[in-house]
N, C-alpha and C positions, 0 to 999 in steps of 0.2 A: 503495501497499502502508495502511498506517496505520505511524504515527511511533512503534509501540506497543513498548519493550522487549523487546527479542530477548532468549536465553543466546547467550552464548558455546559454539562450537563447537569440540568438539576432534574432533582425527583420530588413533583411539591406529593404531601400525604399530608391529609387531615385527622385526628385523634376521633371516632366509631366510624371510619368511613375505610369501607375494603378497597382493597389498592388493585389498582386498573390494569399497572406497569411494573417490570421490577427489573434486576439484572439482564436476569435470562431474557427478557426481549428484542436484546441489544448486542444477541449475542453476535461478535465482533470489535466490539465499538473498544481501539485500543484505552482511551483515559478512565478513568476510574468516575467514577456519573453520581456525586453528590445527593442525599434527601433531606427536605427538610420538610420540617410539621407545621404544619399550624393548629394551635390548641387553641381558638377556639377564646370567644369573654376576652376581646379588648385584648385582644394580639398583636396587631397590627405593626406595633411599632420595634417589637420586638424581632417580628418575624423576619421586615424590613432590612434591621440592622443584618440577620444574619442571612440571608442575600446577599448584603453589597461586603457585608466578610468572608465568603466561597465562593466571590465575584463567577455568580453564575451567568450567563451566558443566554442559555434555553432554559424553561420553568418546564418542565411535562409533567399535566393531570390535567383531570375535570375538577369541578370547582361546586358542591351543590348547591342547591336551589338558595339556599341562605344558609350561606357569606359570599354566594354573587356581586351585594354594593359595592361590602370591606372589599372584597379581591378592586373592583373598578376606582377606588380607591387606592390601593397598593400599584395597581400596575402605571399607576401615574406620578405615584414615588419611582418607578421605576422605568425612568423612559425608554433604560438600553440593553433591557430585559427583552427579552422574544414568548409572552406561553403561547405552549402547547397546550389542547390547543384555544387560540385567541380569544381573550373578553372578548369582542368583537359576536364569535363565531360561539361562543356560551348565551348567549342572548335566548335563543327561545329555549333552554335549557334553565331556565330559570323559574317561567309556567304559562302554562296554555297560554294562560292574555298571551305572554309576547314569539307564541311560534303564528299566533293567530293574525299579533300586527306585524310580522319578520315579511310571510305569507305573502299581506296585503301589499310592501310597497314592494316586492316583486315579482306580484302578481299571478301569484303562483292559486292553481287552484285551489280551493278548498270548499268543505258544505257550508253551506249557509252559518251564518257565526253570528253570534248576537252579545254583548258585555254591557253588564248596567252592572254597575257604579249604586244608583240609584231605584231602591226594592221598589217602590211604587212607580217606577216605569217599568221596569222590570218584569211586575206580575203584570203590568195593564197589557205587554206584548205578550207575556203568556197567552193571557189569557182569550187574544184578542185577533194580533196578528202571526202566532207559531201551527205549524205547522207541524202536527204530529204524527211519527213518533218525533222526542224528542232526547237527548244526547245534552245529559248535565254531567257539567266535573266541575268537582275544585280547580279553581284555575291554579293557588299559589300556596308557596312550600313543599314537603315534601309529597311525593305521589304512585310509588314504585314501593303498595300491597299489592302485585294482583287485579289493580282493579275495582279496587276494595272505595277509588274516591271518584269511578265514573260510573255512569247513572242510562237506564234508559228509562221512560218517564211517555206514557199516552192518551195524558189528558190536563189539561189546568190542576187540578183538585192532586193528581198526584206532583206535581214537578213543584204545584205548591207545599204539600206537608215534605216531601222530600227538605225542599232548602232550608225549610222550620225549623228541623231535624238537627237540619247538618251546621245549618248556618251561614251557607258558600259566603260566604266576599270579596269579588265579584261573583252577579249570579254570571255565569256563562253557561251559557245553552247554545246549540248546531241543531240542524236540523237533521237525521237516523238518516241514511242514503241507505237505497235498497242492493243490500251484497253481492255483487258477482261471485259465482261457487261458494255461498253464502261461510263467506272468510274475505281476513285486508292480507294483505302481505306485509314484510319484514326486506325491506333493501337496506344493506349496509356498504360503507363507498369509503374506497381509497385512493387521495387522489381525484379523488372526482370519477372512478372506476367499481361501477358493481363484482363487489366481492364475491355472494353473498346471498343469497335468497329466500324468504321460503313464502307461503299459506298457510295461515294457522287459524286453526276450525275450531272453534268453539265447544264444551264440551254439551252431550246427552245435558236438559233439562237447561245450560246455559244463552246467553243471549255475546259477551263480553269474546272475543277472539285471540283470547292471552291464554298460553299455555301453563303462565301458574295457575289457569281453572283449568288445569286437568284437560284441555281442551288436544291437538292435535296438528303437525304440518308435514305439510306436503313441498319439495324442492321442486315440483313439476310443475311444465308450463304456465310459467313465470311471463305473462305476457310484454313485449318491445313498449309498450305506452309507460308505463311501471315506471318498468325500467328511466325512459326516459327525460321523467319526471322528476324522480330519482335524484336521474346527474343534473336536471337542473338547475335542482333546488339546497343540493349542495355546492352549484359553481356560485351560486348566488350570496350563500351564506360562506363563498373563500374557505371550506372547511377540510381539513388536513384529512381532514375522517366524521366519520358523520352515519344514518339513520336514521333514514323515514319508515315509519308504518304508512300504509298505502291503501285503500279503497280503490275497485272499481265498483260502479252502479252498472250492474246488467239490464239497465236497460236504452242507458247510454254509449257503454261500455269506454266514458270518461274517467281517470284517475282524480281519485281527489288526494290533499296528502292531509293525515287526520291529525299525524306530532311527528317531529322531526328534532334533531338532539346530536350534539357529540360525544354525550354519555350511554351506551346502550349495551346492553349483555353479548360477554361473542366467546366462541369456543376460543382452547390455547393459539391454535393455531394464529386467528385472524387475527391477534395477539401481538403478533410473530410477526405476521405480517404488515402491517402499520409500522413498526418500524424499523420494517428493512425499507419501509420507503420510506417515512423519518428519516432513516441514515441515508437514505440516497436525496434526500433532500438537504442536511445541516452539512454533510459534507461537500455538495457542490458536485457530485456525479460518480467522487473518485466512490464509492459504496454506489452497486449495482443498484437498478432501475427494480423493485421485484416484477417478475411478469406471474398474471391470474391467468391463467383464461376465462373470458364470458362462458358464463354456463355450466363452470366442472361445480358447482352445489349442487347441481344432477348427482354427476357420477361419486362427491366426497360422498352426499344423503344421503346414496345406495350403503354404507360404511355402519354397522352397530353401534350404534349411538354408544352402548359403552366403553367400545373403540376407539372413535372416534373425538370424545371427546378427553383424552390420556393424548392423545397425538400432537407432538412439536414438531416444525419444523418442516414436514409438505412443503414441498416444490415442486415447478415445474418448470420442465427444460421447451422453448422456445423451437416451434418446428419450423425444422430447416429439409426445403423443398429438393424432393429427390429426381426433380427434371425443371430443366429451362422453361416448359410450356407452364408448369404450377406455381413460376410467377405468377402468372396472369390471373388467377379465378380466385378473386374479392371473398375471403374469409369471413364472418361471420365478427371472430371474434377481433376485424378489425376493429369493428365497430368506436365501442370506447380504448384509451388507454389512459393510461397513466402518468399525470401532469403535474405540477408545483403551484401549490392551491396560488393565490395572489397574499399577499400582507392584507390583511384588514385594517381600515382606518374607523373610527372612529362615525364617524358620518356614514358606515356602511349600517349598523341600527338607526334599527326604525322613532320618531322620537316618541317618549312617554311620558306624559305628563301625568303620575299619579299622586290622588288625593290623598293627606294625609296623615288620614285615619287607618290607613295599610297598617301591617302591621310591622318592623325590625327586625333584627338577624334576632334578638332576646328574646322576642316575642314567639314568634315563628319557633325557635324551641322547644321554648316552655310548650308554646301547641303542640312542636309533637312530637313531644313526651306525652304528657295527658291524655294525648289522642292514642295513645299505643297502649296507652294502665288501660283505656279502657276499653277497644276494641280486644288488644291481645289476649291469648291467657297463652295455659303454659302447656308447652309445645313437648308430645311426649317423640324423638325420632322415628322413633318402629311403627310407628301411628300415624304419622303427620301424612297431608295433604302438602301437596306441592300449593294454596294455594296460604297454611300453612305456613311452611318452611317463609313463604315471599315475606309475612307479614315482620323475621328477625333484621333483624338493623340492620340500615347498609343491604340485605340482599340481591346481589342476582340473577336473573331467571336462567342460567347456564349453573351457576354455584348452588343453584334450588334442586332441580334435573342428577345431579352428579353428585346430589346429597341424597338421596331421595333414589337414585339408581343405585348409591349405597347401602347404605338398608337395605333395597330387597334380598341383601346377599350375606349382612354382617346382621345381630345383633348388639345392637348400640347401649350402657350400659354408661359409661360417662362420659361427659362434654368429649376430653382429651380422645373419641378414642376416633374423634372427623379429620383430628390432627395426620393419616393416613390419608389422609383427599387430601392431593396439591400443592392446591392448590388458598388454604387454610391455613393458617399461625396460629399461634396460642392466643394475639395479641384477640384476634375474631374472634376466637373461643370466650375469655374474661367479657367482649359485650354480650355477648349469650348467652352465658349463663342465667345472671335474673329470668329469660321468658324461656326457658328448657326445665322442663317438668321431672322429675327421680326419676331415671330411664329404668334402674336397678331392675334385673332383675328379679321372681320373686323364685326363691330356693325351691323355696317346696313346691309347683309346679312343675318345676324344669325335668326338662328328660332327654331324652340323650340327642335329638339331633340340635335341637334350642342349647343344646351344651357343647356344640361342637364348631357355635357360630357365632359364640362371646367369648370376641377377644382373650389369649390368654389361658383358655383351656381348650387341652388338644384330646390328643382319645385316649389315651390313659387320665388322663386326671378327671375326667369326665367319668367314666366308670368306674373311676373308687369314691367322688359325687355320690353317684349311683348309689350303688354299694353300701355306704354311711349312711344315706335317706333311706332306703330301706333298712338295718340296722334298726336306726331309731326312733323308725315309722312317721315324723317330723322334724326338724328343726328348729329348734327350741333360739337360738343362737347361731351370728355366724363362728362367732369362737368355737363352738363345736369339731365347724376342720383341722386345728389344729389337730387334732388327732389322730385326723392322713400324712404317710409317712413323707415326708418333701412340703409339709407345709405348717415353714416359719413363721420365723412375727411381719420378715417382705412381704413376704404373699398372703396371709391372713388379710394385711391392709389393702392388699389389688382386690384379694375377694371381698370387702367390705365395696369397696365402686365400684362390683358389679353385681353383690348379693344385698336385698333385704327381705326377711320375716313374713311372711305372709301364710292364711289363711292356706 
């Protein structure tokens, strides 16, 4: 590699927020990459000082909705630091209202959407003018709860009751689109090129097309019109990486943007592709541009999902013609190509005049915490649905699916069992601990098959435990396992974290 001077990179991390990128995603980057953590609550000045001390040129990481305004201020005090994604690109991440304003500014097709800060005017619209069904969403603050803040109402009475119960401000309501194939599309882009796309279908009895609600996916037959709209939206945002949720009207075949953002769930290999693209960008071409063929997702989608989630560094070689004539054949894979995203400017954001009574960061965080207390039950991961797992703080869709798949093959008795999953670390488990139920297994209901699925219990120990249970009739204390040869002080502590006494 050339000896040219490379920019100093830094990862932006935030307490209580899952990490999207880490060192392994930047495979081959020769220089050390710094880490900077934002600790919330009046941490701006300390954070800025640390950035300057570490002389970071490019800061990489998504900003949560509740910290967006703070980082707008931070970016102004660090004018020589490039934020990736840019602050402007993350404008739609902050709220669904911002998504609407962004799409309106750049004339991108969306369902008819109305936003009311005046409740009286909102109710008047919903009563006299709205076409039902309407989709009502919470606009501000954290929203990644498996569709918990997205609702369909069929008449004015349902709309009013929902808004009063949820206390949504502003009122954000849009026409429901009659969906082609009864599903919507998630399209991910890197350098304005679609690199993964799939249909999402609702589960039986549900209407939300979200895999966290138990729905299904299909990588087949993604229409070109949706890809073209996603590319147009990505270019308008000047986004290095981007995702769109798009619905196709089954009557008109017209695509509409439902959501768009830089923050989205992605398989590990997609995170690697993003970082390969960023290295190409940051190094001004010294690192090669990644090659990802269009519609490659159709073939990757045929791979078993359990295997696909563990695969890393998937690569593709470029097609080389075997004879001169093939140079003249137009390949559909040339329809789009990766390109360097333009640098965003402040004027790229739509103008937004927010009412003075909108919640500030601390209030949003408090509201977020209170909301979790109200709606989140203690979760036993052995019994949890995808929707349950999505309620865990900072959970992403692909990780929730991975946890579900892991729990199908293993009985989880302690939160530390989750460390077997590559993308989970101790900090994340600490955050989730208070939301997770006691998952220890009732030793008096244990059988051979379940014992073998518990971490640390092999075939031999399983037989000894069952033999002891048969001898005693039932266990009255976990300490009774001490009588088994080979179970000492350390092992009995482990057993107490895996078993409990029950009837």
